[in-house]
C-alpha positions as CSV (number, residue, x, y, z in Angstrom):
1,M,121.8,79.1,117.9
2,K,118.5,80.6,116.8
3,R,116.1,77.9,115.7
4,P,112.9,78.1,113.7
5,F,109.5,77.0,115.0
6,R,109.2,73.3,114.0
7,V,106.5,72.2,111.7
8,A,105.1,68.8,111.1
9,T,107.3,66.6,109.0
10,A,104.5,65.5,106.8
11,V,103.6,69.0,105.9
12,V,107.2,70.0,105.2
13,A,107.8,67.0,103.1
14,A,104.6,67.7,101.1
15,A,106.1,70.9,99.8
16,L,109.4,72.6,100.5
17,V,109.3,76.4,100.1
18,F,110.8,79.8,99.6
19,A,110.5,81.2,103.1
20,G,109.5,84.3,104.9
21,C,106.6,85.7,102.9
22,G,103.7,85.9,105.3
23,S,100.3,84.4,105.0
24,D,97.6,87.1,105.1
25,D,95.0,86.9,102.4
26,E,94.4,90.0,100.3
27,T,92.0,90.9,97.7
28,T,92.8,93.4,94.9
29,A,89.9,94.8,92.9
30,A,90.5,94.8,89.2
31,S,89.5,97.5,86.9
32,G,86.3,97.2,84.9
33,G,86.1,94.6,82.2
34,Q,84.1,91.9,80.5
35,Q,84.6,89.4,83.5
36,E,84.4,91.8,86.4
37,D,82.2,89.5,88.4
38,R,84.7,86.7,88.4
39,V,87.4,86.1,90.9
40,L,90.7,84.3,90.4
41,R,92.3,83.0,93.5
42,V,96.1,83.0,93.3
43,G,98.3,81.3,95.9
44,M,101.8,82.7,96.1
45,Y,104.6,84.0,98.3
46,G,103.6,87.2,100.0
47,G,105.5,90.4,100.8
48,S,107.6,92.0,98.0
49,W,106.9,89.0,95.7
50,T,103.2,89.6,95.6
51,E,103.7,93.4,95.4
52,A,105.9,92.8,92.3
53,V,103.3,90.5,90.8
54,K,100.7,93.2,91.3
55,E,102.8,95.7,89.4
56,T,103.5,93.4,86.5
57,A,101.5,90.3,85.6
58,A,98.4,91.1,87.6
59,K,98.1,94.6,86.1
60,A,98.2,93.2,82.6
61,F,95.8,90.4,83.6
62,T,93.1,92.8,85.0
63,E,93.4,95.1,82.0
64,A,92.9,92.1,79.7
65,T,90.0,90.4,81.5
66,G,88.5,92.7,84.1
67,A,88.4,89.8,86.5
68,R,89.3,90.3,90.2
69,V,92.3,88.7,91.8
70,E,92.3,87.3,95.3
71,Y,95.8,86.7,96.6
72,V,96.1,83.9,99.1
73,E,99.5,84.6,100.5
74,G,101.7,82.0,102.2
75,N,104.5,79.6,101.9
76,P,103.8,76.9,99.2
77,S,104.0,74.2,101.9
78,D,100.9,75.8,103.6
79,L,99.2,76.3,100.3
80,A,100.0,72.8,99.1
81,A,98.7,71.3,102.4
82,K,95.4,73.1,101.8
83,V,95.2,71.7,98.2
84,Y,95.8,68.2,99.5
85,A,93.2,68.6,102.2
86,S,90.5,69.8,99.9
87,A,91.2,67.0,97.5
88,A,91.0,64.4,100.2
89,Q,87.6,65.9,101.3
90,G,86.3,65.9,97.7
91,S,85.8,69.7,97.9
92,D,86.7,72.5,95.5
93,P,90.3,73.6,95.7
94,P,91.0,76.7,97.9
95,I,93.0,78.3,95.1
96,D,92.9,78.3,91.3
97,L,96.6,78.9,90.7
98,I,99.6,78.0,92.8
99,E,103.2,79.4,92.7
100,T,105.8,76.8,93.5
101,D,109.4,75.8,93.2
102,T,110.9,72.7,91.7
103,Q,110.4,70.5,94.7
104,T,106.8,71.6,95.4
105,Q,105.7,71.3,91.8
106,S,107.2,67.8,91.6
107,Q,105.3,66.7,94.6
108,L,102.0,68.3,93.6
109,A,102.4,66.7,90.1
110,E,103.2,63.3,91.6
111,R,100.0,63.5,93.6
112,G,97.9,64.5,90.7
113,A,97.0,67.8,92.3
114,L,97.8,70.0,89.3
115,M,96.0,70.4,86.0
116,P,98.1,69.3,83.0
117,T,98.9,72.2,80.6
118,S,97.1,70.3,77.9
119,E,93.8,71.0,79.7
120,Y,94.2,74.8,79.8
121,A,97.1,76.1,77.7
122,D,94.9,76.4,74.5
123,K,92.6,78.8,76.4
124,A,95.2,81.6,76.1
125,E,97.4,82.1,73.0
126,D,101.1,81.8,73.7
127,T,100.4,80.8,77.3
128,F,104.1,80.4,78.2
129,G,105.5,83.1,75.9
130,S,109.1,82.6,74.7
131,V,110.2,80.4,77.6
132,E,112.3,77.6,76.1
133,T,113.2,75.7,79.3
134,P,111.4,72.3,79.2
135,P,109.2,71.4,82.1
136,V,110.9,69.6,85.0
137,N,107.7,67.6,85.3
138,D,106.4,66.5,81.9
139,G,103.0,67.9,81.1
140,Y,103.1,70.7,83.6
141,A,104.2,74.4,83.5
142,P,107.8,75.3,82.6
143,P,109.5,77.9,84.8
144,H,109.0,81.6,84.6
145,C,112.0,82.5,86.7
146,D,115.3,80.9,87.7
147,W,117.3,81.0,91.0
148,Y,120.6,79.8,92.2
149,I,121.9,79.1,95.7
150,A,124.4,81.8,96.5
151,M,126.5,82.9,99.5
152,V,126.1,86.4,100.7
153,Y,128.8,87.7,103.1
154,N,129.4,90.9,105.1
155,T,132.4,92.6,103.6
156,E,133.1,94.8,106.6
157,K,133.0,91.8,109.1
158,F,135.2,89.7,106.8
159,E,137.8,92.4,106.5
160,K,137.9,93.1,110.2
161,A,138.2,89.3,110.9
162,N,140.8,88.9,108.2
163,L,138.7,86.4,106.4
164,P,139.4,85.6,102.8
165,V,136.7,86.1,100.1
166,P,134.7,82.8,100.1
167,T,134.9,80.8,96.9
168,S,133.6,77.4,98.0
169,W,130.8,76.1,100.2
170,D,133.5,74.6,102.4
171,D,134.3,78.2,103.4
172,L,131.2,78.3,105.6
173,F,133.1,76.0,108.0
174,D,136.0,78.5,108.6
175,P,136.5,78.6,112.4
176,K,136.5,82.4,112.3
177,L,132.9,82.3,111.1
178,A,131.7,80.2,114.1
179,G,128.5,81.6,115.5
180,H,128.0,84.0,112.6
181,V,126.6,81.7,109.8
182,A,123.0,81.4,108.7
183,I,121.7,78.3,106.8
184,P,118.2,77.7,105.6
185,D,115.9,75.3,107.4
186,I,114.8,72.1,105.5
187,A,111.2,73.6,105.4
188,T,112.5,76.1,102.7
189,A,113.3,75.5,99.1
190,M,116.9,76.5,99.9
191,G,117.3,73.7,102.4
192,V,118.0,70.7,100.1
193,P,120.2,72.7,97.7
194,T,122.4,73.9,100.6
195,I,122.8,70.2,101.7
196,F,123.8,69.4,98.2
197,G,126.2,72.4,98.1
198,V,128.2,71.1,101.1
199,S,128.1,67.4,99.9
200,G,128.3,67.6,96.2
201,D,126.1,64.6,95.9
202,E,122.3,64.4,95.6
203,S,122.1,60.6,96.2
204,P,120.6,59.4,99.5
205,A,124.2,58.8,100.8
206,G,125.2,62.3,99.6
207,M,122.3,63.9,101.4
208,T,123.2,62.1,104.6
209,K,126.8,63.3,104.3
210,G,125.7,66.9,103.7
211,I,123.4,66.8,106.7
212,E,126.1,65.4,108.9
213,R,128.4,68.3,107.8
214,L,125.8,70.9,108.5
215,A,125.1,69.4,112.0
216,K,128.7,70.2,112.9
217,L,128.4,73.8,111.7
218,D,128.4,76.4,114.5
219,A,125.5,78.4,113.0
220,Y,123.9,81.6,114.4
221,S,120.6,80.6,112.9
222,V,118.8,77.9,110.9
223,Y,116.3,80.2,109.3
224,S,112.8,79.5,108.1
225,S,112.2,83.1,106.9
226,S,114.5,84.9,104.4
227,S,113.4,88.2,106.0
228,D,114.8,87.0,109.3
229,M,118.1,86.1,107.7
230,S,118.2,89.6,106.1
231,S,117.5,91.2,109.5
232,D,120.2,89.2,111.2
233,F,122.6,90.1,108.4
234,A,121.7,93.8,108.6
235,N,122.3,93.9,112.4
236,G,125.7,92.2,112.1
237,N,124.8,88.9,113.7
238,V,125.2,87.0,110.5
239,W,128.4,87.4,108.5
240,A,127.7,84.8,105.8
241,A,124.6,83.0,104.7
242,S,123.3,80.5,102.2
243,A,120.5,82.1,100.3
244,T,118.7,82.4,97.0
245,D,120.6,84.7,94.7
246,G,117.5,87.0,94.5
247,R,117.4,87.6,98.2
248,A,121.2,88.0,98.4
249,W,121.2,90.7,95.7
250,Q,118.3,92.4,97.5
251,L,120.7,93.0,100.4
252,V,123.2,94.6,98.0
253,D,120.4,96.7,96.6
254,D,119.4,97.8,100.1
255,G,122.9,99.2,100.7
256,Q,124.1,96.6,103.1
257,P,127.9,95.8,103.2
258,A,127.1,92.7,101.3
259,K,128.7,90.9,98.4
260,V,127.3,87.9,96.5
261,V,129.3,85.0,95.4
262,Y,128.5,81.7,93.7
263,P,130.7,79.2,95.5
264,T,131.9,76.0,94.0
265,I,130.1,72.8,95.1
266,A,132.0,70.6,97.5
267,G,134.3,68.2,95.5
268,S,133.5,70.0,92.2
269,D,134.4,73.0,90.1
270,K,130.7,73.7,89.4
271,I,129.1,76.8,91.0
272,G,125.7,77.4,92.4
273,P,123.9,75.2,92.2
274,L,121.1,76.1,89.9
275,A,118.8,75.1,92.6
276,G,115.4,75.5,91.1
277,N,112.9,77.6,89.3
278,C,109.5,79.3,89.9
279,Y,106.4,77.8,88.4
280,L,102.7,78.8,88.1
281,D,100.2,76.0,87.6
282,V,96.4,75.7,87.5
283,V,95.2,73.6,90.5
284,K,93.3,70.5,89.5
285,G,89.5,71.0,90.0
286,S,89.7,74.8,89.4
287,K,86.6,76.2,87.7
288,N,88.6,79.1,86.5
289,A,91.1,77.4,84.2
290,D,90.5,80.0,81.4
291,L,91.3,82.9,83.7
292,G,94.2,80.9,85.1
293,A,95.6,80.5,81.6
294,E,95.3,84.3,81.1
295,F,97.1,85.0,84.4
296,I,99.9,82.6,83.5
297,K,100.2,84.2,80.0
298,A,100.6,87.6,81.7
299,T,103.2,86.1,84.1
300,Y,105.3,84.4,81.5
301,A,105.3,87.4,79.1
302,D,108.8,88.8,78.4
303,R,108.0,92.3,79.6
304,A,106.5,91.0,82.8
305,Q,109.5,88.8,83.4
306,V,111.9,91.7,82.9
307,D,110.0,94.1,85.2
308,F,109.5,91.4,87.8
309,A,113.3,90.7,87.8
310,K,114.0,94.4,88.4
311,L,111.6,94.4,91.4
312,T,112.7,91.1,93.0
313,A,116.2,90.4,91.7
314,Y,115.1,86.9,90.5
315,L,116.2,86.0,86.9
316,P,113.8,85.5,84.0
317,S,113.6,82.1,82.5
318,S,112.9,83.4,79.0
319,P,116.1,84.0,77.1
320,T,114.5,86.9,75.3
321,A,113.6,88.5,78.6
322,L,117.0,87.8,80.1
323,K,118.7,89.5,77.1
324,T,116.4,92.5,77.4
325,L,117.1,92.7,81.2
326,V,120.8,92.9,80.7
327,E,120.6,95.3,77.8
328,E,118.5,97.7,79.9
329,N,120.7,97.1,83.0
330,P,124.3,96.4,82.0
331,D,125.3,96.1,85.7
332,W,123.2,93.0,85.9
333,T,125.8,91.0,83.9
334,E,127.5,89.9,87.2
335,R,124.1,88.7,88.4
336,V,123.6,86.2,85.6
337,P,125.8,83.1,86.2
338,D,126.8,81.0,83.2
339,R,124.3,78.1,83.4
340,A,126.9,75.8,81.8
341,E,129.1,76.4,84.9
342,A,126.4,75.7,87.4
343,A,125.6,72.4,89.0
344,E,122.1,71.2,88.2
345,M,120.5,69.0,90.8
346,D,119.0,65.6,89.8
347,W,115.6,66.0,91.5
348,S,114.6,62.6,90.4
349,Q,116.9,61.3,93.1
350,I,115.8,63.8,95.7
351,V,112.0,63.9,95.6
352,P,111.4,60.2,96.3
353,N,113.6,60.5,99.4
354,L,112.3,63.8,100.8
355,D,110.6,62.3,103.8
356,K,113.9,60.7,104.9
357,I,115.9,63.9,104.1
358,V,113.5,66.0,106.2
359,D,113.6,63.6,109.1
360,Q,117.4,63.4,109.1
361,F,117.8,67.1,108.9
362,N,115.3,67.8,111.7
363,R,117.0,65.2,114.0
364,A,120.5,66.4,113.3
365,V,120.3,70.1,112.6
366,G,116.8,71.6,113.0
367,R,116.0,70.7,116.6
């Protein structure tokens, strides 16, 4: 079994992440404008995610403000660790904005490392656009995109092995798939939702049950990088994988023999789960909260959400943007699960127990 490089439990527990995005810093010069001497430091996933941001929100932001954007690329766990370290030292934060998922935002908010929206939202009119989803953490940013945990499988390999189309997370454990399954490491934002998928219970006992099931799985890899999973899928080593729906649909768009399904949760008729969202918050202590509000406004705008979805395959959180996306791309209908049919995880049970979950996973599965 391929294993990821292990990272310190404390850092992993501090902020679980979307994986596989690189960490090189990059500076993009903005066009001329009234604030061309100012720089906004934005921490976010790298690779295709950052490239999509540049083509959408960042372009609108620089046209509106003229300020320069410095992208500090990396996994949110690394970015969050830097924020915690600077706060502990009493120094200015290393970034002004941070892109997170549900788990990471919850932990940052719990530690008081984010600026409440009340302190910056009035600096940009309609900061969060037409997003209607309430914040998962009261007082902080609502989501600007949604994602589900999906299963992506190799249609050619399944046909050759006479494997049925998967419909449940239990299907990952089919003996014919032994040695050809990829599951995400606990250091990724997909890790906990996958545990929930195979257990159907987000309580401490349910998480333990899910980890024990995954420990018995004959997996090809426990991946810490979605790009690694995609490569293993493309070269035929992985026949089925637990992944974000966005990454899974990217394999389809790339012409791989891939099909995406939203399996039912163990012991339930619910699909998914609706594992989390993407958030963009101002980091506490930032001296560029006004610019941060403008960048957030550009990110949450309907047109930016639609175009970002087309580039990344992640769904908009704005119902107006989602409707526009499907109207402009009718074939996307199959990519939009019915939220009422999806399982929504109770993060209030999970976040307080993350240290224990991480430790259990690393001991049973990740080593």
